C-alpha positions as CSV (number, residue, x, y, z in Angstrom):
1,M,121.8,134.4,249.2
2,A,122.2,131.7,251.6
3,T,119.9,131.4,254.8
4,S,120.1,128.8,257.6
5,Q,117.7,127.1,260.2
6,Q,119.3,126.3,263.6
7,K,117.2,124.0,265.7
8,P,116.1,125.2,269.1
9,P,118.4,124.8,271.7
10,E,116.3,123.0,274.1
11,L,115.4,120.4,272.1
12,S,118.6,118.8,273.4
13,T,121.3,120.0,276.2
14,T,124.2,117.6,275.2
15,P,126.8,118.6,272.3
16,I,126.4,116.8,269.1
17,P,129.5,115.1,267.9
18,E,130.6,117.2,264.7
19,E,130.7,113.7,262.9
20,D,126.9,113.3,263.4
21,I,125.8,116.6,262.1
22,V,124.3,116.8,258.7
23,M,124.4,119.7,256.8
24,V,121.9,120.3,254.1
25,L,121.9,122.8,251.1
26,L,118.8,123.5,249.3
27,V,118.9,125.4,246.0
28,D,115.7,126.1,245.0
29,D,114.2,129.6,243.8
30,Q,110.8,128.8,245.1
31,M,110.2,129.9,248.6
32,M,107.2,127.8,249.3
33,V,109.2,124.9,248.5
34,A,112.1,125.9,251.1
35,E,110.0,126.8,253.8
36,A,108.1,123.3,253.3
37,V,111.5,121.5,253.6
38,R,112.8,123.6,256.6
39,R,109.9,122.6,258.3
40,A,110.1,118.8,257.6
41,L,113.7,119.4,259.0
42,L,113.1,121.8,262.1
43,N,112.6,119.0,264.8
44,H,116.2,117.3,263.9
45,P,118.8,119.1,266.3
46,N,121.3,117.1,264.2
47,I,120.6,118.9,261.0
48,D,121.4,122.3,259.8
49,F,119.3,123.6,256.9
50,H,120.8,126.4,254.9
51,Y,119.0,127.7,251.8
52,C,120.0,129.2,248.6
53,A,117.6,130.9,246.5
54,N,119.6,131.8,243.5
55,P,121.0,129.0,241.3
56,T,123.9,131.1,240.1
57,Q,125.2,131.7,243.9
58,A,124.5,128.0,244.6
59,V,128.7,126.9,244.3
60,E,129.8,129.8,246.1
61,V,127.2,129.3,248.7
62,A,128.6,125.4,249.2
63,L,132.1,126.5,249.1
64,E,130.8,128.6,252.3
65,V,128.6,126.4,253.8
66,K,130.3,122.8,253.1
67,P,127.1,121.2,253.1
68,T,127.2,117.0,253.4
69,V,124.2,116.8,250.8
70,I,122.6,119.1,248.6
71,L,118.9,119.4,247.4
72,Q,118.8,120.4,244.2
73,D,115.9,121.6,242.2
74,L,116.2,121.1,237.9
75,V,114.1,124.3,236.9
76,M,115.8,127.3,238.0
77,P,115.6,130.9,236.6
78,G,118.8,132.4,235.4
79,L,120.8,128.6,235.5
80,D,119.8,125.3,234.2
81,G,119.8,122.5,237.2
82,L,121.5,120.0,234.9
83,T,124.4,122.8,234.1
84,L,124.6,123.8,237.8
85,L,125.2,119.7,238.6
86,H,128.1,120.1,236.2
87,D,129.6,123.1,237.9
88,Y,129.8,121.1,241.3
89,R,131.4,118.0,239.5
90,A,133.3,120.4,238.2
91,N,135.0,122.5,241.2
92,P,137.6,120.4,243.4
93,A,135.8,121.4,246.4
94,T,132.4,120.2,245.7
95,K,132.5,117.6,243.4
96,E,132.1,114.9,245.8
97,I,129.1,116.1,247.3
98,P,126.5,114.3,246.8
99,I,123.5,115.7,245.1
100,I,119.5,115.0,245.6
101,V,117.8,116.3,242.5
102,L,114.6,117.5,243.5
103,S,111.9,117.3,240.5
104,T,108.6,117.8,239.8
105,T,108.8,114.9,236.9
106,E,109.3,111.2,237.3
107,D,110.1,111.1,233.4
108,P,112.8,108.5,233.0
109,Q,114.7,110.7,230.2
110,V,115.1,113.8,232.9
111,K,116.3,111.1,235.5
112,S,118.8,109.7,232.9
113,E,120.0,113.2,232.5
114,A,120.0,114.4,236.0
115,F,122.3,111.3,237.1
116,A,124.6,111.4,233.8
117,A,125.4,115.4,234.8
118,G,126.4,113.9,238.5
119,A,123.1,113.5,240.8
120,N,123.4,111.0,243.3
121,D,119.6,110.1,243.9
122,Y,116.4,111.9,242.5
123,I,113.3,112.3,244.3
124,V,109.9,114.3,242.7
125,K,109.0,117.2,245.4
126,L,108.0,117.1,247.7
127,P,108.2,113.7,248.9
128,D,106.9,112.1,252.5
129,Q,108.9,113.6,255.3
130,I,110.2,110.3,256.4
131,E,111.5,109.4,253.2
132,L,113.1,112.7,252.7
133,I,115.0,112.7,256.0
134,A,116.3,109.2,255.5
135,R,117.7,109.8,252.1
136,I,119.3,113.0,253.7
137,R,120.8,111.2,256.3
138,Y,121.9,108.1,254.4
139,H,123.8,110.1,251.5
140,S,125.1,112.3,254.5
141,K,126.4,109.7,256.8
142,A,128.1,107.9,253.2
143,Y,129.8,111.5,252.5
144,R,131.1,111.8,256.2
145,N,132.4,108.6,255.8
146,Q,134.8,109.6,252.8
147,M,135.6,113.0,253.6
148,Q,137.5,114.4,256.7
149,R,136.8,118.0,257.9
150,D,139.4,120.0,258.8
151,D,140.4,121.7,262.1
152,A,138.4,125.1,261.7
153,Y,135.3,123.3,260.5
154,R,134.1,123.5,263.9
155,A,134.9,127.4,264.7
156,L,133.2,128.3,261.6
157,R,130.1,126.7,262.2
158,D,128.7,128.9,264.9
159,S,129.6,132.2,262.7
160,Q,128.2,130.4,259.8
161,R,124.8,129.6,261.7
162,Q,124.1,133.1,262.9
163,L,125.1,134.6,259.4
164,M,122.6,132.6,257.6
165,E,120.1,132.8,260.5
166,M,120.1,136.6,259.8
167,N,119.6,136.4,256.0
168,F,117.0,134.0,256.2
169,E,115.2,136.2,258.2
170,L,116.1,139.4,255.9
171,Q,114.7,137.1,253.1
172,R,111.5,136.0,254.9
173,M,111.0,139.7,256.0
174,T,111.0,141.0,252.3
175,N,108.5,138.4,251.5
176,V,105.9,139.3,254.6
177,D,103.1,142.5,255.2
178,G,104.5,143.9,258.6
179,L,101.2,144.7,259.9
180,T,99.3,141.3,259.2
181,G,102.5,138.7,258.8
182,L,101.0,137.3,255.6
183,S,102.9,137.2,252.5
184,N,103.3,140.5,250.9
185,R,101.8,141.4,247.1
186,R,105.1,141.3,245.6
187,Y,105.7,137.2,246.6
188,F,102.0,136.6,246.1
189,D,102.3,137.5,242.4
190,E,105.7,135.4,242.2
191,C,104.0,132.5,243.8
192,L,101.0,132.8,241.4
193,D,102.9,132.6,238.6
194,A,105.3,129.4,239.6
195,E,101.7,127.5,240.9
196,W,100.3,128.6,237.2
197,K,102.9,126.8,235.4
198,R,102.6,123.8,237.4
199,S,98.8,124.2,237.0
200,V,99.2,124.6,233.3
201,R,101.5,121.3,233.3
202,G,99.2,119.5,235.1
203,Q,95.8,120.8,233.7
204,S,94.5,120.9,237.3
205,S,91.9,123.6,239.0
206,L,93.5,126.8,240.5
207,S,91.4,129.4,242.7
208,I,91.3,132.5,243.9
209,L,89.4,134.1,246.7
210,M,89.2,138.2,246.6
211,V,88.5,139.2,250.2
212,D,87.2,142.8,251.3
213,I,86.5,144.4,254.5
214,D,83.5,146.0,254.1
215,F,83.5,149.8,255.0
216,F,86.5,149.6,256.3
217,K,87.1,153.7,255.7
218,Q,84.1,154.2,258.2
219,Y,85.4,151.8,260.7
220,N,88.9,153.8,260.5
221,D,87.0,157.1,260.7
222,T,84.7,155.9,263.6
223,Y,87.0,154.0,266.0
224,G,90.4,155.4,264.6
225,H,93.3,153.5,262.6
226,L,94.8,151.4,265.9
227,A,91.5,149.9,265.8
228,G,91.4,149.1,262.0
229,D,94.8,147.8,262.0
230,E,93.9,145.3,265.1
231,V,90.9,144.6,262.6
232,L,93.3,143.8,259.7
233,Q,95.3,141.5,261.6
234,K,92.3,139.8,263.5
235,V,90.7,139.2,259.9
236,A,94.4,137.9,258.5
237,D,94.2,135.4,261.3
238,I,91.2,133.9,260.5
239,L,92.0,133.8,256.8
240,R,95.8,132.4,257.8
241,K,93.6,129.3,259.2
242,T,91.3,129.0,256.5
243,T,94.1,127.9,254.3
244,G,95.3,124.8,256.2
245,R,97.2,123.5,253.0
246,S,101.0,123.7,252.8
247,T,100.6,124.6,249.2
248,D,97.6,127.3,249.7
249,L,99.0,131.0,250.3
250,T,97.0,133.7,251.9
251,A,98.5,137.2,251.5
252,R,97.6,140.8,251.8
253,F,96.7,142.3,248.7
254,G,96.6,145.8,249.3
255,G,94.7,148.4,252.2
256,E,91.5,145.9,253.4
257,E,92.3,143.6,250.6
258,F,93.3,140.0,251.1
259,I,93.9,137.2,248.2
260,L,93.8,133.3,248.7
261,M,95.6,131.0,246.1
262,L,94.2,127.4,246.5
263,P,96.0,125.0,243.8
264,I,94.4,121.9,243.0
265,T,91.0,123.2,244.2
266,D,87.6,123.9,242.1
267,L,85.0,126.4,242.2
268,D,82.7,124.6,244.6
269,G,85.8,123.8,246.9
270,A,86.7,127.3,247.0
271,K,83.2,128.4,248.0
272,I,83.2,126.3,250.6
273,M,86.2,127.7,252.0
274,A,85.1,131.7,251.4
275,D,81.9,131.0,253.1
276,K,83.9,129.5,256.1
277,A,86.1,132.4,256.1
278,R,82.8,134.9,255.8
279,Q,81.1,133.3,258.6
280,E,84.2,133.3,260.9
281,V,85.2,136.8,260.4
282,E,80.9,138.0,261.0
283,A,81.4,135.4,264.3
284,L,84.3,137.8,265.6
285,Q,81.6,140.4,266.6
286,I,83.7,143.0,266.2
287,P,81.4,146.0,266.5
288,H,81.0,148.3,263.5
289,S,78.4,151.1,264.1
290,S,79.2,152.7,260.8
291,S,78.1,149.6,258.8
292,S,74.8,149.3,256.9
293,V,75.2,145.7,256.7
294,G,74.7,144.8,260.2
295,E,75.8,145.8,263.9
296,F,79.3,143.5,263.5
297,L,82.3,143.5,260.9
298,T,81.8,141.7,257.5
299,V,83.3,140.8,254.8
300,S,82.8,140.2,251.1
301,I,84.4,137.7,249.2
302,G,84.8,137.2,245.0
303,C,85.6,133.4,243.8
304,A,87.0,132.6,240.8
305,S,88.5,129.5,239.3
306,M,90.0,128.0,236.0
307,I,92.3,125.2,234.9
308,P,95.0,127.3,233.2
309,Q,95.8,127.5,229.9
310,R,99.5,128.3,228.3
311,T,97.6,131.1,226.4
312,Q,96.2,132.7,229.6
313,S,97.9,135.1,231.8
314,P,97.5,134.0,235.7
315,F,96.2,137.9,236.3
316,N,93.2,136.7,234.0
317,L,92.1,134.3,237.1
318,V,93.2,137.4,239.6
319,D,90.7,139.9,237.5
320,A,88.4,137.3,238.0
321,A,87.7,137.1,241.0
322,D,88.1,140.9,241.4
323,T,85.3,141.0,239.6
324,A,83.2,138.4,241.8
325,L,84.3,140.6,244.7
326,Y,82.9,143.5,242.9
327,E,79.7,141.8,242.5
328,A,79.6,140.6,246.1
329,K,79.9,144.4,247.2
330,R,77.4,145.7,244.7
331,A,74.6,142.9,245.8
332,G,74.5,144.0,249.1
333,K,78.4,143.2,250.5
334,N,79.2,140.3,253.6
335,Q,78.0,137.6,250.9
336,V,80.4,135.1,248.7
337,S,80.1,135.9,244.8
338,M,81.4,133.5,242.4
339,N,82.8,134.2,238.8
340,T,81.4,131.1,236.8
């Protein structure tokens, strides 16, 4: 599936010459990377962003989109990145398109194999925004100077953009909880698995916060389900703001439970974020007459952290955070508990 994001029309009222348009196709199975690249390019009206999450469809998407530069991951499920580079170069319509490899390693051997397979450039993801845009523009301009687009390109561009925008929105919706706007459980599980593998390779701390609204059933019974939905949205908003880094992820885990994934964060760092979130929820001063903790709505939070090992499952960390949450609720609620 390919997706696209066109820049807001108010950024420019002057038509951009076709030769100045940069068509970027990102091939990467990680939605977090796609969103980071999309945001980096968002305020550049002459850059059209397209996204393909499935590497087996990448060549087909490239034939449809006609990119002037391809950003290409090396490690993806279903098709090896080096094989995909060979596939581009074997197709007459894509063999000249510049390809920038995005990798998590600076291993010289990996770089050598990527260039041998047909890569034009190699950067460790995600680079500085200025560097990323500079490299994209450089390779796109070089390609534009070599290739000429046919007369049908301009007419196709608008229809392609609309189709890609719809596809991007559909893909985004499959990963989002409709009520709170947070990531949903399915997307969280996918991201946790990917982040776990990165943490295993880097031997860095990965933390989980499990958050539960205290006496939520009683709140619904007292104030009604519409009021309960509003509470879920307000708590979600606070948790979203608590995770300020692009690598953090906040999701609705189910019902009145939320979960936060915090890469490169130890238990002390997770505790600080948990305390802040708990205090800010209580500071909303949402009346809760059915709570035995206090007069306002509160949350309980369980924290767990570990340096992942290959022999472990990422769900061991989720279970540890869930156990800590149970302890927080058993101890009286409206508090943070750490699983040490």
